[in-house]
N, C-alpha and C positions, 0 to 999 in steps of 0.2 A: 745148475746155472753154468753157462759156458765160461764165465770169467769170474775170478775171485775179485770182488770189489773190496776196497779198503776205505773205511771211514774213520776220521779222527775228530772227535768232538772237542778236542783241545787246540785244534789248529787255528781257530778264529774264523775259519771259513764256514758259513752256515751249512748244515747237513744237506739241505735241499739243493744247494749249489754243488756240493760234492757229488750228490746223486746225478745231477744234470751233467757235470763235467766228466764224470767217469763213464757214463753212457755215451756221451759225445765222443770221448776218446776211443771207446770200443767201436763206434761207427767209423771214425776216421781210420783206425788201424785195420778195419776189415773184419773184425770179430763178428759184428752184426752187419749183414749185407741188406740191401734194399729188399723189402718184403719179409725179412726175418722178424719173428716175434721176439721181443725183449722180455726179460723176466718180469713177472707181474709185480704190482705194488705190494701185494700180500707176500709174495715170495721174498722180495728184498727186505720188507719190514720184518718178517719173521726170522729170516736168516741172520740179519744184522742187528736185530732188536732196535729198529728205528720206527718211530711213529708212522703209521701208514699215511697220514695226512702230509707229513714231511716228504715222504717218498713221492707221493702224488704231486706235490708242489714242484719238485725237481723234474718229474716227467712232464708236467704241464709246460715248463719252460721250453722243453724240447719240442713239444707240440706247437707252441707259439713260434718257434724258430723254423718250423716246417721240417724237422728231423724225424719226429714220430707222428704217427696218426693213430687215433683211437678207432677201434672197430668194435662197435657195441656188442657186448656179450662174448667177445673173443679176446680182447686185450689190446696191448699196444704193439705196433709194428713199425719198422723202419720205413719211412716214407720214400716214395720215388724221388730221386734227385738229392736225397739226404747226404750221401757220401760226398758229392761235389760241394754242396752247401757247407757241410761241416769242415771239409778240407779248406775251402776258401776262407772261412772264418778263422781257422787256425793259422793260415798263411798271413792274413791281415793282422792278427794278433802278433805273430812273429815279426812282421815288418814294422809294426808301430811300437813294439815294446822291447823285444829281445835283441833285434838287430842293432838299434841305436846303442843299447848297453854294451853289446859286443864290440861295436866300432869304437866307442868311448874307451873301453878297456884296452883295445888294441893300440889306439893312439897313445894312451898313458904308458904302455909298455914299449913304445917306440916302433911299432910295426908300420911300414908304409903300405899304401894300397897295392903296389905291385907284389911285394913280399906276401901280403895277406892273401892275395888272389892265387899266387903260386901254392901257398900252403893249403888253401881250400881245394884247389884242383887236385893236389897230391892226395889229400884225405878222401876226396870223392873216388879217386882211382883205386884206392886200397880196399 
């Protein structure tokens, strides 16, 4: 397997979502490129001792999102356009969830927009 996946059944996050999220992250990060085969349901379920139906449920979420495609008799592959779709979804999540939290905390700590912009630009440059 190209990537070590980590599953935590005590996290409160359902295992099928953890499967989907981690494969999604592997696509966004470029670990799996368009056209690449991802580990099989059997491989993931055997390696991590997760029910195969649970793994399949997570993979089917990515099929529904257009990130994976099933090739009968061959397995699951990263779909064409998946990297852009996955990245766009992560950007949207960042903009709707993480950015407002970041701005709220910056305000609470007394950072103004100009100071924050300068700090962000400095961090990007390093």
